[in-house]
Every structure is written in C-alpha cells, then in structure tokens.
N, C-alpha and C positions, 0 to 999 in steps of 0.2 A: 519487496513490495513492488507490484507491477499493475498495469491496467490491461484487462482482457475483455474481448467482445467476440461473440459469435452471432451471425445473422443468417436467417433463412428468408430470402426475399429476392425478387427479380434484380434488385440493385445491391446485392449482398456486399461486394467489395467496397463500393462507394459509401455505403452506410457504415461499414467497419471503419473506413478512413475517417468519416465525420465523427464517429464515436471516439476514436483514438485522439483526435484533435481536442475533444472535450475532456479527455482523461490524460492529456500530456503531462499534467502535474504529477502523475503516478510513476513516470519514468522518462528520463531524458537521454538515456544512454544509447538505445537502439529501438528499432521498430520493425514490424513485419506484418504482412497479410498473406494468407493462403486461401485460394478459392478452388472449387471443383466444378467442372462440367464433365465432359467425357475424359478430360485429362486433369492433371494437377498443375496449378499455377502458384508459384511462390515468389514474392518479392520481399527481401530482408536486407537491412543495412543499418549502419551506425547513424546516429543523429535523430533529429526531430521528425515526426510524422509528416508535417507539412513540407519539409525540405526533401525528404527521401521518397515518400510514397505518392505524393500528389502527381508527379509527372509519369508515374508508372501504373496508374489505375487502369488504363486501357489494356494492360497486359494481364488483367485479373478477371476474366469472365466467369460466369457461373452463378447459380442461385443459392449456394451456401458458401460462407466464408468465415475465416477466423482472423482476428487482429490482436496485436500485442505491442505494448510499449514497456520497456524494460528498465528497471532500477536494480543494478547488480548487487548481490550480497555474497556471491560465490564465484570462484574461478577467475581467470585472468585473460582468456582468449575470447574477446568480445565477438569476433566474427563467427566462431563455432557455436556460441551459446545464444545467438539471436533466435527468438521464436517467431512464428510457430515451428514446431518440430513435426516431422512427417515420417511415417513408416508404411511401406507397401506390403508388409507381412502382418497378418494373413491377407489383408486387403488394404486399400488406401485409407489411412487414418491420420488425421492431423490433430495436434494437441497444443493448447496454450494453458499456462499454469501461473497462478499467483499464490505465493506462499514459500515454505521452506520445509524440505524433507530432511529431518535431522538424523534418520537412520539410513541415509543415502549410502554410506560405505558398505553396510551389510547388504543392501539391495544390489549394489554394484558387484559384490562378490557372488551373489546368487545368480545374477544374470550372466556373469562370466562362466559360471559352471554350466549354464544352459547354452553356452557359446553365442550369447547375444552380445554383439560388439557395440560399445558406446563410443561415439565420435566426438563427444564433448565431455566436459567435467560437470555438466549440469544435472541437478537432481530431477529436473523436468524431463529430460531425455530418458532417465532411468524409469520414471513413472510411466512414460509412454511405452517403453519396452516391456515393462511388467504387465501392463494392461493388455498389450497385444499378445503376450504369451497366453493369457487366459482366454482371449478371444478366439484362439485356435480350437478351443474345446467347448466354450459355453457362450450364451447370449450376453448382451451388453450389461444387463442388470446383474447377472451372476458374476460376470467378470469384474465389475466395479465393486461388488460386495467383497470379493477376494482381495482387491486392492485395499479397501478400507480396513480389512483385518490385518494386513501386512505392513502398511505404510504408517510411519510415525511422524507427526509434524502437522503443518497447516497446508491445505491445498483447496483452492477453488479453481476448477478446471472447466474448459469447454473443448469438446471433441467435434470434428467434422468427419463423418464416415461416408466415403465415396459410394460404396456399394449400396448403402441404404438411402443415400441423398438426405442425410439427417444431421442435425447438430444435437449434441448431448451436453448438458451442464450437470456438474456434480460438485458437492461441497463436503469437506471433512466432517466427521460426526460431531465436532465441537463448534462448527461454524465460525472458526477463528477469522478467516478472511471473508470479505463480503462477496455476494453474488446475487443479482436481481434478474427477474424475468419481465419482459415487456411484450405487448401484443399490439398489432395494427392490422385488423381484419384477419386474413389468413397468414400474415407474416409475423415472425417472432424474432426477438433479440434477447440475448443473454449477456450481461455485462457486469463489470465490477461496481459501477455506480449508475444511479438513475439518470444522471445528466447525459450519459451516452445514449439513453433511450429518447430523451426529450428532443434532441437535435434532429432526429428523423421521424418524429411524430408518433413514436410508440407510447402506448399507455402503460404505466407501471402496474403490472399484475401483482407483484410483491416479491419478497425475498425468497430465494431458493432456501429451503430449510436445511439445518445441519443434518448431514448424513443422507440427503435426498439426491435422487437422480431424476433429471427432467429430459425426456427424449422428444424432440420436435421433428416430425416427419410428415410430409405432404399436408401441411397446414393443421395437423393434429398434435396434441400434446399428451404424453403419458408421464405420470409422476409417481414415484415410489420412494418412501423413506426406508433406507436399508439398515441404517445403524442409528440407535438412539442413545445419546450420551447427554450429560448436563452441558448445555450450551456455554460457550466461553468466547463471546465476540470481542475482538480487539478494540479496547477503548481508544487507542491512538487514532483510529479512523475518524472519530468525532473531534478529537483534540486537534489533529494536524493534517492527516493525509487527505481526507476527502474534501471535495469542493463544498462550500457552504450551501449551494443550491441543490445538493443531493439529499435524498431521503434513504436512510438505512435502518432496517429493522423498525420501520414505521416511525422513525424519529427524524425530524428535520435537523440537519447538521448545523444550519444557521441558528436555529432556536436553542440547540444545545450549547453552542458557543456563547450566546447571550447569557444563558443561565450560568455557565462557568464563570463569567465575569461578575455576575450578580451575587454569587454565593461565596466568593472569597472574603475572608475576614481580614480587613486591612486596618492597622492600628497606628499608622503614621500620618503626618501632615503633608499635604501636597497641594500645589497650585494648579497643576494641569495633569490630565491623563493623556498618555500617548501610547499608541500601538506600534509594535514592531510590524511593519507591513509584510504580507497582507493577511496572513491567517488569523492573527490576533485581533483584527478590527472589530468583529462582533463582540468579542469578550471585553474589549476596551469600552465599547458602547454600553454594555451591561454594567460594567464596573463603574463607569461615570454616573449612570442613572442611580445605582445603589448608594454611592457615596456622596452624591451631590457635588462632584468636582468636574469642572468644565473639561471637555475633551478637545484636543487640538492635534492637528497634523504637525508632527515634529520632524519626520523623516519622509523623504520621497523615494520610492523604489524605482530603480531602472527596470523597465518591463522586459528588457532583452537579456537579462541575467536570470538563469533558472533557479530552482529551489536549492539553496545551499546544503540543506540536510541530506538530499539524495545524490549529491555529487560523490564520486567514487573514491576520493582521497581527501585527507585532512588539508593538504596543501591547496587543493582546488577550493575547498570550503573557505579557507582563510583569505585567499586572494579575492574570491568572489564578493566578500563582504565590502571590500574597498570600492568595488565597482557597483555594487547593488544599491547602496543607501547613500543619500546625500541629505544633510541637515538643513532645515529652515531655521536659520540662525536667530532671527528675531523672536521666534516662538520658544526657543530653548534658553537663550541667554538670561541668567538671573533667576530661573524658575526652579522650584522644587517639583520634580517630575515623578509621577507614578508610571513606570514603564511596563506595559503589558505585553507579554509574549506567550506563545502557546506552551512552551516547555523549555527546560534547561537540560541538555543532554550531556555533551562533552564540556560545555562552558566556554569554549574558545570563541565562538561567534558572539555569545552574550557579552563576554569581556570586551571584545572589540567595539560593540555597540555602546556600552557604557563609556568607554574611553572616548568614543566619537562625540557623545553628548557633552562630556566634561570639557573636551577640547574647545567646544563652541559655547562654553560659559554656563553650563547647567550648574545651579547652586547645589542641588541634591538630586541623586538618582536612586529611587526606590524600585527595585526590580520585582515584578509580580508575575509568577508563572501560573497559568491556568491548569497545569498538570502537576500532580504531586511529585516528590523526588523520585527520579529514575535511578535505581540502585543495582538492578540485576540485568543480565543479558537477555535479549530476546532470541529465542530459538525458532521463532515462527515467521521470520522474513523481514524484520526491521533491522536496520544496520547499526545495532550496537551489540556485537557478539561477545564482548568481555566486560566484566565489572570494572577492571582497572581503568578503562577509558572514560568511565562515567564520573562526573564531578561529585555527585551526591554520594557515591560509594567511597571515594577516596579522600573527601575533604569535609570536615565538620564546619569550618568557617567559610561558607560559600560566598557570603557578601564580600568578605575581604578578597577572596580569589577573583571575584568579578570586578572589584573596584567600586562596588555599589555601597550606598549608605545602609541599605537593608535588602533582604530577600524575603518575599512572602510567597509561600506555596499554597496551591489548592490542596485540600485534604482529600483522602480517598473517599470519605463519606460524602463530601461535596461533589466530587466527580461522579459518583454513582447516582446521586440525587439529580444532578444536572442532565445526565444522559437518560435517566428514567428507566434503566434496565439493570437488574441485579445480576444477570448472567453475563458477566464480563470477564475477559482475561486481563488480570492485573499482575501477571507474573513478574514483569519488569519493575513493579513497585514493591511487591511483597515477597518475591522468590517462590511463590506457590504456583507451580506449573500445572495447567489443567490436564495435560496428557499424562501426568504422573511421573515424568522423568525428573530425577534429582540432578543437581549440578555436577556431582561427581561423575555420574554416568555420562552426562552430556560432555564434560571435559574429556572423558575417555574417547567418546565418539569423535570429538574435534581432532584429537591427536591421531586417531586412526584415519580420519578423513585426510589430514594433511599428508600422511604417509601414502595413501592411495593416490592423491593428486600428483604426487611426485613420480608415479609409475608411468 
C-alpha cells in the first residue's frame, strides 16, 4: 500500500509534495518526486516527505510531476526500490504504482528474455519495463491494454511522459486500489485519495474507473475504459488505510466509519467506550451513539510515532506501541471498557493495548473490531502475506489470546452495509479472490518469487 500523485500544473512538484504530506499515512518508509521540463529531475530518499523532499523542491522544475510515498511489502533494498521509477526507452517515462503484482516472477522472466534489465526487486519496475516494451510499437492506450491482459494483481498507476508532456492514470480492471481525478481550471491532479486534491484547491471530478485510462495533455483529458470486470474495491481502505476526510467511490470514509461503529452487535455491559487512536475514533463515536454508552478518551497518542501497522517489521511494531500510547489513568481505573479498534490482524498490538489498560486498573476490557476476522493473506498489497501470522486463522479463542474479557467482530454483512457498496474485495475475510487465483497457485508463485529474488 502506497500513496501516489501525478500533477499537470505550473507548480507540479510543489503540489505533488503537498499531496504527499496529506497522504503520508499511506507510507512512511521512503518518498520521491520526479518532474519533467526539457530534462528529467528526480529526488528520492528514505524517510518522511517533509524531512526529505521539502528542502529539495527547488531542484524539481517542470509542469508535470509524479510523487510517491512507500509502504514496503516486497524486497529488502530500500534505496533501489524508491519510486518514482524512470525509463528513457523508448522515451522519457516515469511511473508510480500502488498495489501488488503477484505474477511478478513470470514477468521478470519474460523481461529477461527480452534483455530488459531490472535494477531492483520491485514489481513496479517490472510493470514500467513491460509498458515501455509495448510503447515501442503502439500508442499509450493500446500499450496499457496489453499490460492489463498480462499483469495479475492490483495496480493503480500514474505515468509522466516527457515527449507528450502528459500524465496518464490507469487502474486495474477490478479497481482494487483507489485512484481519483481532480481539476482546477486547466490543471489536473491524479491521486490515491481526495485529500491530496483538497490541499491544492483541486475539485474532485471523481474516481478513475476500474480498467480505465485517463490521459491529461495540454489541459485536456481523454478517458477510455479498456477492460471491464466485476469491480472489487478493497474494503480495508474504508476500515483503516484512508484518511477519514477522503471520499472514495463517492463514499465518505468518515461516514462509513461512523456506520461501522453503529452496526456492530454488542451484547456485553460496559461503563465507557474508548477508541484506539486514531483510526477508530469515528467508529467509537457511532458505537457510543448506538449503545448509549458514554465515550471517553482513555489513551493519548504520541503524534510523532507513525502508524504501527505499516512499519516494516514485527519488532518495530511492538516497540512502537510502548512509545505511541499513554493511558489517562483516572478514565481507565475501575471501568468496564468497550475498546474499539479498526481491526485485529496479527494480534500483537491489540494484546499490548489490553495489557496496558489492565495495568492501569481497567476492571474489564471488551475488545470490539470494526472489521470482521481477517483469516487469509492479501495478495493485493496489504502486508499480511501468510495465514499463519493472522490471529483469526490460527486461534479460536482470540479473547484469551489478547487477554480481553470478550472480543466482538463486525460481520461481513455489517461491513458491506456500512460501506454501501456490494462490489468489494473481501478476499482476506473469505478466501475468495476476485482475480481468480487460488491459494495453492499463489503459494507456488511466492516460492518461485523467493527463488528469483535470491538471484
């Protein structure tokens, strides 16, 4: 999962930077901006956008630019995998990608046969090279059509094409990862979330459709849907990843989270409702309103610690919890607490939070998840690639594992109702993958991938 933005405007790099600041929650590992004028300009590095990119903006002239913040799910060489990627063959093309290409090993072998050299272990670089191969023979729409036929997985992408002075956005035929289009007069912006448009005054035109290509050139837009499949939008965007002030598929993320809290069926007694800050706050508000239980702040978040879920190792996640949350002791001591969180994935963080509340005198802790049990791997770019690491897959007595008095999950029906869209990817809940891959074939690809990464 990453944050991507492409801008066509006189202040393209600056507006990319502002958009990345608004989407920093989508990736804390690294960041980068590419811009074009007569030359190519790229600034890429580890860390947060504000720290790395802000002092380098003057080095990024031009009226088209791409920006990226990265949350890693593949590879180990951070420096080589920082986006945007660039190819000067057949002409200057930059690419940013949010998603996961699970047939990357096959694509790598095909590109090797074409003598296309990959300098990283990134599926995004393979995607760029595959696209550039077709661009030597055909126009941008035909080239992307070939890519859609060949690539398996999730991909929302933005290209910058130097020769055309254009930006191009496209989305996989299932629309798994988000991508929106914004307009401000003759200027355009394509981004992962609508908050990236708001900061520079772009009006939300709407979502780029599944299988659609949008070409922005000289203040004009051309749109074509190249592939039509049954949409499968990732539900986790509404539950966790996106900012509450974003709008996705015409649905307010904040309002969805309120409804997620209101629709949970809770059968226990509690004195107070408390959210695990910050993603679960709207759900806790909705839960409080529905159940008539007063809501209180029980934990304060350290604003200088990033999102623990998207940290690159379990060790980092565990250590961050101790620094991230501090208890308001008077609000916790002696209380029966309905503790609202967006989800329970591995369970390690949840267990630490329950223990923290008990340490400070909580009488009972009833854990409430706004997401149904996550039991299956995500092959589309969210970092739970094996079932064995998921607590709902490996453990029937989750409350005991967490040290909680009870655990209440949202239902799949309640999740769909709250989002208000039936065309959702719920593969990690049900094991039914919209792209049609079964887990046996995916496991084989994972094994093959590991072998290729060792080469």
